[in-house]
N, C-alpha and C positions, 0 to 999 in steps of 0.2 A: 627455212623460215627467214624472212627479212626482219630487221629490227623494227620495232614499233615506231610510228611517226611521232615527232614532237607534238605536244599539245597544240592544237590549231589556234586556240585563243591564247595569246601570249601571257605567260605567267611571269611577271617581273620577279627577279631574285634580289631586288633592292640593292644592286651593286653600287658601291660608292656611298651608301648611307651608313652612318655610324650608329651603334647602339651599345649601351652598357649592359643590356639585359641578355647576357650570354651565359652559356652553360659551363659547368666546372669539370666536364669530362676531359680526360687526357688520353694520349695515344697509348699509354700503358693499359688502358681498359679494353682495347680491341681484342676480341677473342682470338687466341692463337694456340691451338692444340699442338702437341708434339709432332703428330703425324699429319698435320694439316696440309692439304694440297696447295701447290704454289699458286694456282689460279685463284683460290679463295683468299689467300693472303693478299694477292695483288688487288683483287676486287675490293677488299676492305680498306686497304691503304689508299686506293684511289678515292673511295667514298669519304674517307677521313679528310683528305685534302679538300674535297668539295665542302665538307662540313665546316672546316675552318674558314673557308673563303666566304660562305654564304651567311647573310645576316638573319637574325630573327625577323620573320615577316612583320610588316607594319601596315596600317590602314591606308597608307598612300598607294599601296599596290591594289590593282583592281580586284584580284582574286580574294583579297583579304579586307576589302573596304568595309565590310559589315561585321567583321570579327576582330575584336581588339584583344591583343595579348599582353597588354601592360600589367595586368594582374598576375601574370605567370611569374613565379619566383624561380627563374631559370637556374640561378646559381646554387639553389638549395638541393638539387637532386643528385642522388648517388645511385649506382647500380646495385640491385640486391645480390648479395654474395655471402658466402661463409656461414658460420654458425648462427649469426643473427637472422639471416634470411630463412634458414631451416626451421627456426623457432616461430616463424609467423604462422597465423592460422591456415589450416588446410581447407581446400574447397569443400563446400557443403555437399552432402550426398545428393541433393536434388539436382545439382549440376552434372552429376556423373551418371544419372539414370538414362536409359535409352530413350531417345526422342522418337524413334521409329521401331515398331515391332517389339520383340522380347529381349533383344540384345544388340550389341554393336558388332559390326564386322571387324572393326578395329577402333581403338581409342588412344589418344595421346593427351596426357594431362601435364601442362606446363605450369608449375608453381614457382614461388620464389627460390625454392631449393632444387631438388632433383626433378627430372622429367620422367614420367612413366609411360611406356609404350606397350600396347598389346595389339596383336593382329591375328585373326583366325587362321588356322593352318590351311584351310581350304582356299582362302584368298591369297595367302602367301604362295601356294603352289601354282597359282595362275601367273606368277611373276610380278605381282603388284608390290610396289615398295611404298610403305607408309610408315615413316619414321621421323625422328627429330633431326634437326640440322647437323648437330655434332656427330651423330651416328652416320648420317648420309655422307659427311665429309670423309669418314674413315672407310666405310664399306661400299659406297656407291658414288665415288667422285665423278665418274663420267656422266651420270645422270644429273648430279647437282650442277656440273659445269654447263650442261645443255640448257638448264632452266634458269640459272641464276642471272639476273640482270637483263633478261631478254625482253621483258614487258615494261618494267619500271627502271628508270635510270637514276643513279645516285645524285645526279646534278639537277634533278627536278625541283629541289627545294631543300631548305634547312633540315626539315624533319625526315624527308626521304634519305638524305645523306646520313643523318644520325642513325636511322635504323639499319641502313646498309652497312655502315662501318661497325656498329657496336652490338647489333642484335645477336645474343647468344641463344635466344629461344626462337624456335621455328619448326616448320613442318615441311617435309618433302613428300608429296604424293605423286607417284608415277604409275600409270596404267598402260601396260603394253598393248601393242596393236591388236585390235579385234577382241580384247577381253571385256566381258560384260560383268561388272561387279554388282551383284544383286543386293547385298546388304550394305546399309549406309555406313560410312566412316565418320568418326566424330573426334573433334579436338576441343580442349578447353584451355584457355589462358586465364590463370587466376592471379590477381594482383593485389594482395593485402599490404597494409602498412602505408606510412606517409613519408614524404621527402624521398621517395624512390621513383626511378624511371624504369618502366617495363618496356622493352624493345623487342619487336617480333617480326618474323619474316616467313610468310606462307608461300610455298611454291607448289603449283599443281600443273602437271603435264599429262594430258590425255592423248595417247597416240591415235592414229587413224583408225576409225571404226570402233573405238572402245567407248565405254560409258561407265559413269560412276556418280554416286551421290555423296556429297561431303558437307557435313554440318560443323561449323566452327563457332564457338562461344567465347566471348571475353567478358569477364565479370570480376567484381571485387565487393567486399563489404563496404558499408557507409562509414566513413571515419572523419575526424576533424583534422584539417591540414590540407596539404596538396600532394597528389600523386600524378604522375604523367605516364601516358602510353604513346609510343610512336611506332607505327607498323607499316609494313609493305605487304601487299598481296599481289602475286603474279599468277595469272591463269593462262594456260595455253590449251586450246581445243583443236585437235588435228582434223584432217579431212574426214568428213562423215562421222565424227565423234560427237558425243553428247556428255555435257557436264551439268549437273544440278548442284548448285552451290548455295548454301544457306548460311548467313551470318547473323548472329544474335549478339547485340552489344548491350550489356546491363551493368556497366561500370557504376561504382558508387558516385554520388553527386558531389564528390570532391576531386574527381579525376579530370585532368586536361588530356583530351584524346585527339591524336592526329594520325591520319593514314593516307597513303597513296596506293590506289588499287587499280589494276588494269587487266582486262581480259583480251586475248588475241585469238581470233577465230579464223580457221582456214576454210577451204572449199566445203560447202554443205555441212559445216559444223553447226551444232545447236547448243545454246547456253541458256539456262534458266537460273537467274541470280536473284535470290530473295534476301532482303536486308531489313533487319529490325533494330531500331535504335531506341533504347528506353532510358539509359543512364548517362553519366558523365556530367560534369559541371559545364564543360565546353568541348564541343567536337568540331573539328574541321576535317572533312573527308573529301578526297578526290577519287571519284569512281568513273572508270572509262571503259567503253567497249569498242574495240577495233575490229571491224569486219574486213579482213584482208583477202578472203577467198570468195569467189562467186558462190551464191546460194546459201551463204551463212545466215543464221537467224539467232538473234539474241533478245532476251526479255529480262528486264530488271524491275522488280517489285519492291518498293521501299515503304517502310512503316515506321513512324516515330510518334512518341507521345511525351510531351515535356510538361514539367511543373516547376514550382519554386522559381529559381532564377537560372534555370538551365538555358544554355545557348547551343543550338545544334545547327551547323552550317554544312550542307551537302552540295558539292559541286560535281555535276555529272556531265559526261560527254559521250555521244554516240557517233563514232567515226565510220562512215561508209566509204571504204577505200576500193571496193570492187563492185561490179554490177550484180544485179539480182539479189541484193541483200536486204534483210528486214531487221528492224529494231523496234522494240516496244517498251517504253518506260512509263511506269505509274508510281508516283510517290504520294502517299497520303499521311497527313499529320494532324494531331489534335494538341492544343496548347492550353494549359491551365496557368493561373496565378500570374507571375511576372515573367514567364518564360518567353523565349524568342526562337524562331526557326528562320533559317535562310536556305532557299533552294535556288541554285543557278544551274540551268541546263542548256546544252547546246547540241543540236544535230548538225553534223558536218557531212556534206556529200562531195567527194573528190571529183575532179574532172574525169569523165569517162565512166563514172559509177552509175550507169543508166539502170532504169527499172528498180531503183531504190524505193523502199517503203519504210519511212521512219515516223514514229509517233512518240510524243512525250507529253505527260500531263502531271501537274502537281495540284492537289486539292488539300485545303487546310480548313480545319474547324476550330475556331477561336472560342474558348469556353470561359473567358474572363475579360473584363474591361481593360486589363493592364497587360495582357499577352499580345504578342505581335508576330506576324508571319510575313516574310518577304519572299516573293515568288517571281523568278526572272527567267522565262524561257527564251530560247534563241535558235535561229536557223542560219546556216551558211551553206548555200547550195551552189555548186559549180558545175552541175549537169542539168540538162533540159528535159529529161524524160523521167521524172520522179514524182512520188507522192509523199510529202512530208507535212505533218500537222503538229501543232502544239497547243496547249491550253493551261491556264492557271486560274485558280479561284481561291478566295479567302472569304469565309463567311461564318455566321454564328448559327446556333441551334434555331431552327425555324419555330416561331411562335405557334404556327398552325399545327406542326407535328407534336409539339409539347402539349398543346391544348387537347388534341385528339386523344392522346394517351391518358392525360389527367381525367378527361371526361369518361374514360372507361374504367375509372376507379384505381388506376395505377398511381402509386406514390410518386412524388416529384423526383426524388433521387433515383428511383428505379426507372422512371421514364427517361431521365437524362442518360442513364447507363445504356438503355436499349437503343436510344438514338445514336450514341457514340459507337456502339457495337455495329449498328447498321451501316454507319459511315465507313467503317473499316472492312465491312464484309467483302467488297470486291478484291481487296488484298488477300483476305483470308482464303477466298476461293481459289487463289492462285497457288496456294501452298498445298502440295500433295501429301504432306505428312501430318497425321493427326496429333502427334506429340508436339510438333512445333506450333501448330494452330492453338493447341491447349495452352502452351506457354505464353503465346502472344495474347490470347484472350484473358488469361489470368492477370497479365500485366495491365490490361485495360481496367479490370476490376480494382486492382491495387491502386492505380493512379486516381481513380474516381472516389476512393474512400475518404 
């Protein structure tokens, strides 16, 4: 496997700019187990050096022009640890219930204290590794070394470097060549408390001809104050392999959420990436699909619903690096009250990546006079035999649709709910899991109350 290309659209790291809004983390906070492999120690030290050099992003940078971090109390955050962390609330039972079928093939629960890992004996016998980062470093260092830092580099930004250097919470999922995992795997990152920083790193490596479904949730209770999450997600899908990856973000509306996520696809690989964003005070998410092998196919379906003063900024990129590749991205969002969404998308086609088929669309439904949606699609095509299209819309509930339902005796609030549910239906139809669909649909109902 070759290293993932740098982002095609330049992301300034604001070198040379000064800021007093920096974090209080120290090198002593870098995780360092007694038996930790040398490569992991080197990786974290290198990331720490980048973290120290890089500034907190500012609105003078193109990627951050619409997302202002001046309200972030950077110096107030500490890492959850010790007895105080163990005494924080545990995740509610609803987060631990199976989203697909009657049970989990495996589940990892990462809270402020201990991490709990379970994996069915049948899946473990297939050679599948599904465990936390600390255990992987001790028991599977060769697999961890193969996956770590291959898709997302620590120098990609302040928050990527932060997570790479300091994340003690994380998951390694490894599926051997040709193994078909039938039962879904599930992980939960639970982040209660305030003035805390939860840092996470997810690594998924699916070998040639293998397949797996993995559902990851990040959540917290609603609290007064500030909490921060910074995370990295690295996905690798081998030749002819298939990954179905579902992310559900329901942070409390006091959480500042940052993530760098990238999937790398080899020849004839298939990725179905489903993303739901319901919570956080502010989110800045970089999500990227790199199609490096011929015949690769990737689909990303995004869902978000904001209210209050939430601010969600999703930056997506579809990189076609090889011929005969396909990507399909659809993001849909609804906005209430004074909330704001930003979506910036780019399809890039490299020289020689002929017979590429790329599509991206962002649709927004604005439900109040004070909400705002910014939608910015883009294309950069360096091959001449391709089909690439994009689209973006921002609109309100149609008066005709509302009148039709009211004329049928449906109450106004019920009619409004039906219209919003209908708006999101194309995303819901892309979700192959009833439990996930039910969770999304309940979130719509909760937001509309």
